[in-house]
C-alpha positions as CSV (number, residue, x, y, z in Angstrom):
1,M,-26.7,4.2,-41.8
2,P,-28.4,3.9,-38.4
3,N,-31.4,6.1,-37.8
4,S,-30.2,7.3,-34.5
5,G,-27.0,8.4,-32.7
6,P,-24.7,11.4,-32.7
7,L,-23.4,11.0,-36.3
8,H,-26.9,10.6,-37.7
9,E,-28.2,13.6,-35.8
10,A,-25.2,15.8,-36.9
11,I,-25.8,14.8,-40.6
12,L,-29.5,15.7,-40.3
13,E,-28.6,19.0,-38.7
14,G,-26.0,19.9,-41.4
15,W,-27.7,18.6,-44.5
16,G,-31.4,18.1,-43.6
17,S,-31.5,14.4,-44.6
18,F,-29.1,11.5,-45.1
19,E,-30.2,11.4,-48.8
20,E,-29.1,15.1,-49.3
21,F,-25.8,14.5,-47.4
22,N,-25.2,11.4,-49.6
23,R,-26.0,13.4,-52.8
24,I,-23.7,16.3,-51.9
25,F,-20.9,14.0,-50.7
26,N,-20.9,11.9,-53.8
27,T,-21.3,14.9,-56.2
28,R,-18.5,16.9,-54.7
29,T,-16.2,14.0,-54.3
30,A,-16.8,12.8,-57.9
31,A,-15.8,16.3,-59.1
32,I,-12.2,15.8,-58.0
33,L,-10.0,15.6,-61.1
34,G,-7.2,13.1,-61.1
35,S,-6.6,11.8,-57.7
36,G,-7.6,13.0,-54.3
37,W,-9.9,12.4,-51.3
38,G,-13.4,13.5,-50.2
39,W,-13.7,13.8,-46.5
40,L,-16.5,14.1,-44.0
41,V,-14.8,15.8,-41.1
42,Y,-15.7,17.2,-37.7
43,N,-14.6,20.8,-37.5
44,K,-13.5,21.3,-33.9
45,R,-13.4,25.1,-34.3
46,R,-17.0,25.4,-35.6
47,E,-18.2,22.3,-33.7
48,E,-20.0,20.8,-36.7
49,L,-19.6,18.4,-39.6
50,D,-18.1,19.7,-42.8
51,F,-17.1,18.4,-46.2
52,V,-13.5,18.9,-47.5
53,T,-11.5,17.7,-50.5
54,T,-7.8,17.2,-50.8
55,A,-5.8,16.7,-54.0
56,N,-3.1,14.1,-54.7
57,H,-3.9,12.3,-51.4
58,D,-2.7,15.1,-49.1
59,M,-3.6,14.3,-45.5
60,I,-6.4,16.2,-43.8
61,S,-4.1,17.0,-40.9
62,E,-1.9,19.0,-43.4
63,I,-4.8,21.3,-44.0
64,S,-5.9,21.9,-40.5
65,P,-5.4,20.4,-37.0
66,N,-9.0,21.4,-36.3
67,L,-10.4,18.9,-38.8
68,V,-11.1,15.3,-37.5
69,P,-11.7,12.8,-40.3
70,I,-14.9,10.7,-40.0
71,I,-15.5,9.3,-43.5
72,N,-13.1,9.3,-46.4
73,M,-13.7,8.5,-50.1
74,D,-10.6,7.8,-52.2
75,I,-10.6,9.0,-55.8
76,W,-8.1,7.7,-58.3
77,E,-8.2,8.5,-62.0
78,H,-7.4,5.0,-63.0
79,A,-10.3,3.5,-61.0
80,Y,-12.6,4.8,-63.8
81,Y,-10.5,3.8,-66.8
82,M,-12.4,0.6,-67.7
83,D,-15.8,2.4,-67.7
84,Y,-14.8,5.9,-69.0
85,K,-11.4,5.5,-70.8
86,N,-9.3,8.6,-71.3
């Protein structure tokens, strides 16, 4: 992650540090059961970054037209099977 620019500044404003953003993004996304997506979005209504999850690969545009996707993490239950089994 670059140490400057609008995205970096918005992450620092919203989460205090990139490390804290990374921790929260990974923790909340890993908590999705089954399949879904973790999203870093720009909330046009609030004019700030936010974190959103969607289940079963629902599109972010189906939740709100005010959310603009920036980063997406795909979670599938079978992606962990070899490490964690059932």
